[in-house]
C-alpha positions as CSV (number, residue, x, y, z in Angstrom):
1,M,69.7,112.5,-42.3
2,F,67.3,115.2,-43.5
3,S,67.8,118.7,-42.3
4,R,64.5,119.9,-43.6
5,V,61.6,118.8,-45.7
6,R,59.9,121.4,-47.9
7,M,56.5,120.9,-49.5
8,S,55.6,122.8,-52.7
9,I,52.7,125.1,-52.9
10,R,50.9,122.5,-55.0
11,S,51.4,120.0,-52.2
12,M,50.1,122.4,-49.7
13,N,46.9,122.9,-51.7
14,L,46.4,119.1,-52.1
15,Y,47.0,118.7,-48.3
16,G,44.3,121.3,-47.7
17,Q,41.9,119.4,-49.7
18,I,42.7,116.0,-48.2
19,K,42.5,117.6,-44.6
20,T,39.1,118.9,-45.4
21,R,37.9,115.5,-46.5
22,T,39.6,113.2,-44.0
23,G,40.6,115.5,-41.0
24,L,44.1,113.9,-41.0
25,D,47.1,115.9,-39.9
26,I,49.9,117.0,-42.2
27,N,52.5,114.5,-40.9
28,I,50.1,111.5,-41.7
29,V,49.2,112.7,-45.2
30,A,52.8,113.6,-45.9
31,R,54.0,110.2,-44.8
32,Y,51.5,108.4,-46.9
33,G,52.5,110.7,-49.9
34,L,56.0,109.9,-49.5
35,M,55.5,106.2,-49.4
36,V,53.3,106.4,-52.6
37,S,56.0,108.4,-54.4
38,L,58.7,105.9,-53.5
39,K,56.9,103.3,-55.7
40,D,56.8,105.7,-58.7
41,P,59.6,104.7,-61.0
42,S,59.7,108.0,-62.9
43,L,62.5,110.6,-62.2
44,P,61.5,113.6,-60.2
45,N,61.1,116.9,-62.1
46,P,62.9,119.7,-60.3
47,R,60.7,122.3,-62.0
48,E,57.7,120.9,-60.1
49,Y,59.2,122.1,-56.8
50,D,59.4,125.5,-55.4
51,E,60.6,127.3,-52.3
52,K,57.3,128.8,-51.4
53,G,55.8,125.9,-49.6
54,M,55.9,125.0,-46.0
55,E,58.8,123.4,-44.3
56,I,58.2,120.3,-42.0
57,R,60.7,119.2,-39.4
58,P,61.9,115.7,-40.2
59,D,61.2,114.5,-36.7
60,T,57.6,115.7,-36.9
61,L,57.2,114.1,-40.4
62,F,59.0,110.8,-39.9
63,G,58.6,110.3,-36.1
64,E,60.1,107.1,-34.9
65,F,60.4,105.8,-38.5
66,D,63.1,108.4,-39.4
67,K,65.8,105.8,-40.1
68,L,63.5,103.5,-42.0
69,I,62.2,106.3,-44.2
70,Y,65.7,107.7,-44.8
71,A,66.9,104.3,-45.9
72,L,63.9,103.9,-48.3
73,V,64.5,107.3,-49.8
74,L,68.2,106.5,-50.3
75,N,67.3,103.2,-51.9
76,R,64.9,105.0,-54.3
77,L,67.5,107.5,-55.3
78,H,69.9,104.7,-56.3
């Protein structure tokens, strides 16, 4: 399973804008973002990610859906 999930600085800035407009917590916005990203057929660009963003614990982010989300991510990687 996931040991940690890190958001980039860009993701954190986007989250701030979404929270201001909607009031949604980070785990809800991050779950939605992850699901949208799973549909994107393009390959991830490692240069878009940095180590300066916030870490989210997997159990906070995925909740009771951790096994399902893990399977979806693995499927997307293949």
